[in-house]
C-alpha positions as CSV (number, residue, x, y, z in Angstrom):
1,M,6.7,-81.2,-78.3
2,S,10.2,-82.7,-78.6
3,E,11.0,-85.9,-76.9
4,G,13.8,-84.4,-74.8
5,Q,11.9,-81.4,-73.7
6,S,12.2,-81.2,-69.9
7,L,9.4,-81.2,-67.3
8,E,10.5,-77.8,-66.2
9,T,10.1,-76.3,-69.7
10,R,6.7,-78.0,-70.1
11,S,5.5,-76.6,-66.7
12,V,6.7,-73.1,-67.6
13,Q,4.9,-73.3,-71.0
14,R,1.7,-74.3,-69.3
15,N,1.8,-71.3,-67.0
16,R,2.8,-69.0,-69.9
17,Q,-0.5,-70.0,-71.6
18,L,-2.0,-68.2,-68.6
19,H,0.2,-65.2,-69.2
20,V,2.1,-65.7,-66.0
21,V,5.0,-67.9,-64.7
22,V,4.2,-68.5,-61.0
23,P,7.1,-69.6,-58.7
24,C,6.2,-71.3,-55.4
25,P,6.6,-68.8,-52.6
26,R,7.6,-71.5,-50.2
27,C,10.3,-73.5,-52.0
28,G,11.0,-71.4,-55.1
29,S,10.2,-74.1,-57.7
30,S,8.6,-73.1,-61.0
31,K,6.8,-76.5,-61.1
32,T,3.4,-75.1,-60.2
33,R,0.0,-75.6,-61.7
34,V,-3.4,-74.0,-61.5
35,S,-5.6,-75.5,-58.7
36,H,-9.3,-75.8,-58.6
37,R,-11.3,-73.2,-56.6
38,A,-12.6,-75.3,-53.8
39,T,-13.0,-73.1,-50.7
40,L,-14.7,-69.8,-49.8
41,A,-11.2,-68.2,-49.6
42,D,-10.6,-69.2,-53.2
43,Q,-13.9,-67.5,-54.2
44,L,-13.0,-64.3,-52.3
45,W,-9.5,-64.2,-53.9
46,S,-11.2,-64.4,-57.3
47,L,-12.9,-61.1,-56.6
48,V,-9.5,-59.5,-57.0
49,Y,-8.6,-61.7,-59.9
50,K,-6.3,-64.1,-58.1
51,R,-6.6,-67.9,-58.4
52,P,-5.2,-70.8,-56.5
53,Y,-2.0,-72.6,-57.5
54,R,-0.4,-75.8,-56.2
55,C,3.3,-76.5,-56.1
56,Q,4.2,-79.9,-57.4
57,V,7.3,-80.1,-55.3
58,C,6.4,-79.0,-51.8
59,Q,2.6,-79.2,-52.2
60,A,2.2,-75.6,-51.0
61,R,-1.1,-74.0,-52.1
62,F,-1.1,-70.2,-52.7
63,H,-2.9,-67.5,-54.7
64,A,-1.5,-65.4,-57.5
65,A,-2.7,-63.2,-60.3
66,S,-4.9,-65.0,-62.9
67,R,-4.9,-64.6,-66.7
68,G,-5.6,-61.0,-67.5
69,G,-5.6,-60.2,-63.8
70,R,-3.5,-57.0,-64.1
71,R,-5.9,-55.5,-66.7
72,K,-9.0,-56.5,-64.7
73,R,-7.5,-55.1,-61.5
74,K,-6.9,-51.8,-63.2
75,I,-10.5,-51.7,-64.4
76,L,-11.6,-52.6,-60.8
77,R,-9.5,-49.7,-59.4
78,Q,-11.0,-47.3,-61.9
79,R,-14.5,-48.4,-60.9
80,L,-13.8,-48.1,-57.2
81,L,-12.3,-44.6,-57.8
82,R,-15.5,-43.5,-59.5
83,V,-17.7,-45.0,-56.8
84,S,-15.5,-43.3,-54.1
85,L,-15.8,-39.9,-55.8
86,V,-19.5,-40.2,-56.1
87,F,-19.7,-41.2,-52.4
88,L,-17.5,-38.4,-51.3
89,A,-19.5,-35.9,-53.3
90,V,-22.7,-37.1,-51.8
91,M,-21.2,-36.8,-48.3
92,G,-20.3,-33.2,-49.1
93,L,-16.6,-33.6,-48.6
94,G,-15.8,-32.1,-52.0
95,L,-12.4,-32.1,-53.7
96,G,-10.6,-31.7,-50.4
97,G,-12.1,-34.9,-49.1
98,V,-11.1,-36.7,-52.3
99,L,-7.5,-35.6,-52.1
100,L,-7.4,-36.5,-48.4
101,V,-8.7,-40.0,-49.0
102,F,-6.3,-40.8,-51.8
103,S,-3.4,-39.3,-50.0
104,L,-3.8,-41.9,-47.2
105,K,-1.6,-44.7,-48.5
106,P,-1.3,-47.9,-46.4
107,Q,2.1,-48.2,-44.9
108,P,4.0,-51.3,-45.9
109,P,4.8,-53.9,-43.2
110,Y,8.2,-53.6,-41.5
111,S,10.6,-56.1,-43.0
112,V,13.0,-58.0,-40.9
113,Q,15.9,-56.1,-42.4
114,S,14.2,-52.8,-41.8
115,R,13.7,-53.7,-38.1
116,L,17.4,-54.7,-37.8
117,D,18.6,-51.6,-39.6
118,H,16.7,-49.2,-37.4
119,A,17.7,-51.0,-34.2
120,Q,21.3,-50.7,-35.3
121,T,21.0,-47.0,-36.1
122,A,19.4,-46.3,-32.7
123,L,22.0,-48.3,-30.7
124,D,25.1,-47.1,-32.7
125,T,23.9,-43.5,-32.6
126,T,23.3,-43.7,-28.8
127,L,26.7,-45.4,-28.1
128,T,28.6,-42.8,-30.1
129,N,26.8,-39.7,-29.0
130,A,27.8,-38.6,-25.5
131,Q,24.9,-36.1,-25.3
132,I,22.3,-38.8,-25.9
133,R,24.1,-41.3,-23.6
134,S,24.1,-38.7,-20.8
135,A,20.4,-37.9,-21.3
136,L,19.5,-41.6,-21.2
137,A,21.7,-42.5,-18.3
138,G,19.5,-40.5,-16.0
139,Y,16.6,-42.9,-16.9
140,G,18.5,-46.1,-16.2
141,Y,20.1,-46.7,-19.6
142,T,23.6,-47.2,-18.4
143,P,26.4,-48.3,-20.7
144,E,25.8,-51.9,-19.4
145,R,22.1,-51.7,-20.4
146,L,22.9,-50.3,-23.8
147,S,25.4,-53.1,-24.3
148,Q,22.6,-55.6,-23.5
149,G,20.6,-54.0,-26.3
150,K,23.5,-54.3,-28.6
151,A,23.9,-57.9,-27.8
152,L,20.2,-58.5,-28.5
153,Y,20.7,-56.8,-31.9
154,E,23.8,-59.0,-32.7
155,A,21.8,-62.1,-31.7
156,A,18.9,-61.2,-34.0
157,L,21.3,-60.3,-36.8
158,A,23.0,-63.7,-36.5
159,A,19.7,-65.5,-36.5
160,Q,18.6,-63.6,-39.6
161,K,21.8,-64.6,-41.4
162,R,21.2,-68.2,-40.4
163,Q,17.7,-68.0,-41.8
164,Q,18.9,-66.5,-45.1
165,T,21.6,-69.2,-45.4
166,A,19.1,-72.0,-44.7
167,Y,16.6,-70.6,-47.2
168,A,19.3,-70.3,-49.9
169,D,20.2,-73.9,-49.3
170,Q,16.5,-74.9,-49.7
171,L,16.3,-73.1,-53.0
172,A,19.5,-74.9,-54.2
173,I,18.1,-78.3,-53.1
174,T,14.8,-77.5,-54.9
175,E,16.8,-76.7,-58.1
176,R,18.7,-79.9,-57.8
177,L,15.5,-81.8,-57.3
178,N,14.0,-80.2,-60.4
179,Q,17.0,-81.4,-62.3
180,V,17.0,-85.0,-61.2
181,W,13.2,-85.1,-61.6
182,D,13.4,-83.8,-65.2
183,A,16.1,-86.4,-66.0
184,A,14.0,-89.2,-64.5
185,D,10.8,-88.1,-66.2
186,D,12.5,-87.8,-69.6
187,S,13.7,-91.4,-69.3
188,Y,10.3,-92.5,-68.2
189,Q,8.4,-90.7,-70.9
190,R,10.8,-92.1,-73.5
191,L,10.1,-95.7,-72.4
192,V,6.3,-95.0,-72.2
193,K,6.3,-93.9,-75.8
194,I,8.3,-97.0,-76.9
195,A,6.0,-99.2,-74.9
196,R,2.9,-97.7,-76.5
197,V,4.3,-98.7,-79.9
198,A,5.4,-102.2,-78.7
199,F,2.0,-103.0,-77.1
200,K,-0.4,-101.1,-79.1
201,N,-2.2,-104.3,-79.9
202,N,-2.0,-105.7,-76.4
203,A,-4.6,-103.9,-74.2
204,G,-3.8,-106.1,-71.2
205,L,-0.2,-105.2,-71.0
206,G,-1.0,-101.6,-71.8
207,Q,-3.3,-101.5,-68.8
208,Q,-0.8,-103.2,-66.5
209,L,1.8,-100.6,-67.5
210,A,-0.8,-97.8,-67.2
211,L,0.2,-96.5,-70.6
212,D,-2.9,-94.5,-71.2
213,S,-3.1,-93.0,-67.7
214,P,-2.6,-89.2,-67.5
215,R,0.8,-88.2,-66.2
216,Q,0.7,-87.4,-62.5
217,E,2.0,-83.9,-61.8
218,D,2.2,-84.2,-58.0
219,I,5.7,-85.6,-57.3
220,A,4.5,-88.2,-54.8
221,L,1.9,-89.5,-57.1
222,W,4.3,-89.3,-60.0
223,L,6.8,-91.5,-58.1
224,K,4.1,-94.1,-57.5
225,Q,3.0,-94.1,-61.2
226,V,6.6,-94.5,-62.5
227,Q,7.5,-97.1,-59.9
228,R,4.5,-99.2,-61.0
229,F,5.6,-99.0,-64.6
230,Y,9.2,-100.1,-63.9
231,A,8.1,-102.9,-61.5
232,T,5.6,-104.3,-63.9
233,A,8.1,-104.1,-66.8
234,L,10.9,-105.8,-65.0
235,Q,8.7,-108.6,-63.6
236,S,7.1,-109.4,-66.9
237,P,9.1,-111.4,-69.4
238,Q,6.5,-110.6,-72.1
239,V,7.1,-106.8,-71.5
240,L,10.9,-107.2,-71.6
241,Q,10.6,-109.2,-74.8
242,G,8.4,-106.7,-76.4
243,L,10.8,-103.8,-75.4
244,S,13.9,-105.7,-76.6
245,I,12.6,-105.4,-80.2
246,Y,13.4,-101.7,-79.9
247,S,16.8,-102.3,-78.2
248,I,15.5,-101.6,-74.7
249,T,17.3,-104.2,-72.5
250,P,16.5,-105.0,-68.9
251,A,19.7,-103.1,-67.9
252,K,18.3,-100.0,-69.6
253,V,15.0,-100.3,-67.7
254,Q,16.9,-100.8,-64.4
255,A,19.1,-97.8,-65.1
256,A,16.0,-95.7,-65.7
257,Q,14.5,-97.1,-62.5
258,G,17.6,-96.2,-60.6
259,Q,17.0,-92.5,-61.4
260,L,14.0,-92.7,-59.1
261,R,16.2,-93.2,-56.1
262,A,17.9,-89.9,-56.8
263,V,14.5,-88.2,-57.0
264,E,13.4,-89.9,-53.7
265,E,16.7,-88.9,-52.0
266,M,16.3,-85.3,-53.1
267,V,12.6,-85.2,-51.9
268,S,13.8,-86.5,-48.5
269,T,16.6,-83.9,-48.5
270,L,14.2,-81.1,-49.4
271,Q,11.8,-82.1,-46.6
272,T,14.7,-82.2,-44.1
273,Q,15.8,-78.7,-45.2
274,K,12.3,-77.4,-45.0
275,N,12.1,-78.5,-41.4
276,R,15.5,-76.8,-40.9
277,V,14.2,-73.5,-42.4
278,R,11.1,-73.7,-40.2
279,E,13.3,-74.2,-37.2
280,V,15.6,-71.2,-37.9
281,N,12.6,-69.1,-38.8
282,E,11.1,-69.7,-35.4
283,L,14.5,-68.9,-33.7
284,R,14.9,-65.8,-35.8
285,D,11.4,-64.6,-35.0
286,R,12.0,-65.1,-31.2
287,A,15.2,-63.2,-31.3
288,L,13.5,-60.4,-33.2
289,K,10.7,-60.3,-30.7
290,V,13.1,-59.8,-27.8
291,L,14.9,-57.1,-29.7
292,D,11.6,-55.4,-30.7
293,D,10.5,-55.4,-27.1
294,W,13.8,-53.8,-26.0
295,I,13.6,-51.2,-28.7
296,E,10.0,-50.4,-27.8
297,D,10.9,-49.6,-24.2
298,F,14.0,-47.7,-25.3
299,T,11.8,-45.6,-27.7
300,A,9.4,-44.6,-24.9
301,I,12.2,-43.6,-22.6
302,A,14.2,-41.8,-25.3
303,E,11.1,-39.6,-26.1
304,V,11.0,-38.6,-22.5
305,A,14.8,-38.2,-22.0
306,L,15.2,-36.2,-25.2
307,E,12.0,-34.1,-25.0
308,G,12.7,-30.7,-26.3
309,Q,15.7,-31.9,-28.4
310,P,14.0,-33.1,-31.6
311,Q,17.2,-33.2,-33.6
312,L,18.8,-35.7,-31.3
313,L,15.6,-37.8,-31.1
314,N,15.2,-37.8,-34.8
315,S,18.8,-39.0,-35.2
316,L,17.8,-42.3,-33.6
317,E,15.1,-43.0,-36.2
318,L,13.0,-44.6,-33.6
319,K,9.6,-43.7,-35.1
320,K,10.6,-45.4,-38.4
321,G,12.1,-48.5,-37.0
322,V,9.7,-49.7,-34.3
323,P,6.8,-51.9,-35.7
């Protein structure tokens, strides 16, 4: 492995050895590693060939496909299919039962954008169609009440845009953190290699500098490890003298140490932004809940008001848009 190879590249290569590059679903970083199976949930996930991962940036723990998981899941589906066919045959359902079971596909969850789109369709169609407005007016849905629904939609849409902007900012901050972390780690790894040469015959200094300790992958533990190295080096004349043989001056050590401050600042910035994302998520969800409740009532009344007029009712797309 070349000396200048970045931590990002090394992390990606480690994951590629498992046939998968796994980004963190929370912060978007590719600095993730396989975690040990430690809980009952981990064991249950393993039944569908998913294993736990840990993000080194935000510490999120999540599950993703393990090595060979796609092929194994295909085999599992084939086995389940055979078992299902046997079961249906035994129950006497025959081919019709088989086709019925496999035609029942689970419906995907309604996304935020889907809920907004269908609410917009229902409101805009109602506001622009005099026949629908007239039918609904007889059940209390006056222009003023419809305007209230439109205002709820606009509020939810604005909240969704704020959430998207905040999350995009979080991804940008994560990327910047990855960059400064890579740069700081490259400097640290370079000095560690030089120190190992300089103090290969001095076990005491090697132990003080933790030269043989495994590199910490968690960013908080990594910071402590690197801070210890720099603090020990700068406080020890013997270490500085040994490094000077290889043209490593105290100023160079201090410059490398200064890169840690950039990492610490970005870690703090990322945490602040994560809190911001959490806040706007909650505000967005509350705005959507109010809109969903309004659309739910509107749907029930529209089905009554437009009974016998399926074309008008279908134009509102209410059945599709209400969770």
